[in-house]
Every structure is written in C-alpha cells, then in structure tokens.
Phi, psi and omega in degrees: 000137181292145179294147180251172179297329178290324176298317179294318180300316180296317182292328182269351180073035179226178178276162178298325180293327177293321176299316180300314180295324180300330180264327186260334179216066188301334180295342181270359183240137180299153184299317182295319179293318177302320179296318179296318179296315181298315180297319179295318180298320180293318180298322184270353182071030182276132175240123178294148179284107184299320182294317179294319178299322180297326178296329181277314189266343187078007180260149180262339186078013180239148166237145184258154176225127175246123178240157181286330188196107181289344177285345179274120183298342175302318183277325178293332181289340178273346188295312185298308178295328180291315179298319180296317180294320180294314181295328176297336177260014178068038174238151172253157185258132173247123190243142172213156187240126183271000177057037179059026182252107181296338179280335180280331185305307181296331176296315180296320179300316181292325177294324182279341190308320181275355183255351185227160176271343180190170190218141172249123175258115182263118181049053183299141181262348184294163182285166176300323180294319178294321178296319181292338184266005180290159182310124187295327185275359183265117176299127182225135173238137177254146175245135176066020172205130180273129178232116181306132177086358178237145175294141182210156176243121184243163177239140183279074181293329181300315179292325176300317179292325176299317179296320179297312182298316179301318180298312184290319179296321178297334178274001175097006181281132180236349175234110190239129179264152175229125176260109183279162179261211184299144179298329184275001182278116178287326176298320178297321178296321178294320178298314182297316179297317179296321179294315180298320179294318181294319177298321180298335179269001182245182175256023178260167175239151183250133174247114182269121186275339179115179183272135180224154176303143185280044185235172176305313181295329177298321176294319178300320181291334182274350188298312182295317174301324177296313180298322180289341184285343184079009179290149175259354177212151178225137176251128183259152178307315178212180184293325180297317177297318179298319179293324175297320176298313180303316182297316181289324176299322177298316177298326182276357180078019179271124182275127177249125006260008186302320181255335183204129177266147184229134179231136176253193179209129174126321183063052172289162191302325186289346185295325180284347183259002180294162178305318169248107182307134193271129167288134187204164175268119185274131178256134182282082185305305187298319181293321179297317178298314181301315179296319182295314180295317180296321177296319181293316180297323177295322178292318178299322182285355176094021176290111186264014178300145180301124184291131176237139182299141171263117184249121185255148182281159172241166173212148182280133174248107183274122178234205190281354185274358176237142180202182181303145178298141178295146180285000000 
C-alpha cells in the first residue's frame, strides 16, 4: 500500500497539515522541519499529489519551453540540461516547437499559459510588439534575445565574431563572406553587427551573401554564391549552415581549408564529427540553461528586482575547416 500523508507525518513527528505545507508552501515551514518531512517522504516513497497541491497553491509544477525548431541540434542540446535543472527544482518541462513561424509563437505561449507556472522563450522570432502583448501575469524569461523589462540570458556574439575575424585575418584572409540566417533572428542581427564592426577594425573586406534558412539545405543553397564571391573564407550563421556549405563544397571539388576556410557558430556536438571538423564559435549551453531556469524560478517566486540581462562569453574553437588563405 502506498504511503499516505499521515504516514509521513507520523514518521517525521509532525502533523499532517505541516507535511502539506512543507510541500505546498515550504516558506511557511522551518528548514529543519522541512528536512525531516522530506527525509520521511523519501524513506516511505511518498509522492505528494501534484494536482491536489495545485488546487491549493495555484501552481502547476510545470515550466514551459518554446523553441523555433526541434530539428536544429542547437535547441535539442539545451533540452537535457534544462530538464535536469527544472527537475532539480521539482518542476517538469512542457515543450513546444514554433516551426520558425513568428506568428505561431504568441499563439503557443497563450495555449501554454494555463498549463505552466512560467515560460522560457528560446531565440523567439516574434516581433517586439508581440512580445510586449504576451500575458502580463505569466513569468517569462528569454534566451538569446534581449527584451526590455524582462529577464533574459544573452550570449556575447559580437565578441565571438571579433575572435573569428582575428583568427581568419591572422591566417591571411582578406576577403571574407558571411551567410546570414533568418531575417527575424535577433541573435543573427547581433552576429552580423559584431562581424561588421570587427571587419571595420581590420584590413579585410566583408561580402554578405544574404539571408538563408538556418538549415543544412540553406548552407547548400549558399555555396555557389560564396564561390562566386571570390572570398577565401566564409562565416556561416550557424553550424548547420556551415555543414551544408562543407557538403556542397565537397561536391564542387573545392578543398577545405586549402582553397576555402569555413567557420560555423554554436559548437553543437556534430561539428567535431564532420568529415572536416568545423571551426566554430562555442556557446555555453549548460551555463545559459542554468541561468535561464534560475531566473525563471526567481520570477515565479515573486522576485521583483529590476531584470538585468545576463550576458555570457563565447570562445572560438579552431578545428580543421580553417587554414592559411590560398596564395
């Protein structure tokens, strides 16, 4: 027979109402008493009824995550650490994919609003106006996009692009192409701005190839324009685009890096396993997730401190896809 709340109360030497408060309103119970209740519950295998607790506290025990594209390994790589961090705080994760559709994102947020206690928007594509119009009472944290008045976790893409330019210029490259991603990507806009600023401080020139889907096929489609540009190096919006470029260059008989150097962005796991291991800008996935979950839990708990962006560093990982510029 499953343990009951009365069994836990007897084992911990407290009342059943104290056990209930320890799970539903822990701030009202002393730390030592909470510890006794938790230990007794673990020994007895007691699990509080989440649904019943929710009726009392108004909490669901869930946090939501909205990502643009689950087929992109950038977003799948954050799932495991995010779920682990959430469960460590006794929350479960509810996940949805907006399919790179900025009009679908606010619809998904409103659908999730009654099912979660708070929400993490990862690289949201919706407009500033749509973000401002989201449910006011729902705690929201954004990742990889700054939103005034909301807590957010950002990555220093500008410095990452500075590192890339220094690396390529040191290798002798003076004509560098850039394959941009979706027009609605704010992270992409930051990369482009950082890249333009870094190029402006160097003696190299930048050739912008245009916006392409942030997928493997998007990189393949950009390969011929890159080759036609006369660039000796190309920087891709993300690693998937870079891998698409590598594949098409191989088909075209272009040797990487002897004839053309390629750089990605994000450092997803598959980049080191490519036929030519990819030079890329590494993003601190685990640290970004930890910061995002902690910010969201603080917001859910009613921390009214003025939200300030958390900005995390990036670093260049040089692998086999970059080399000296061809003579």
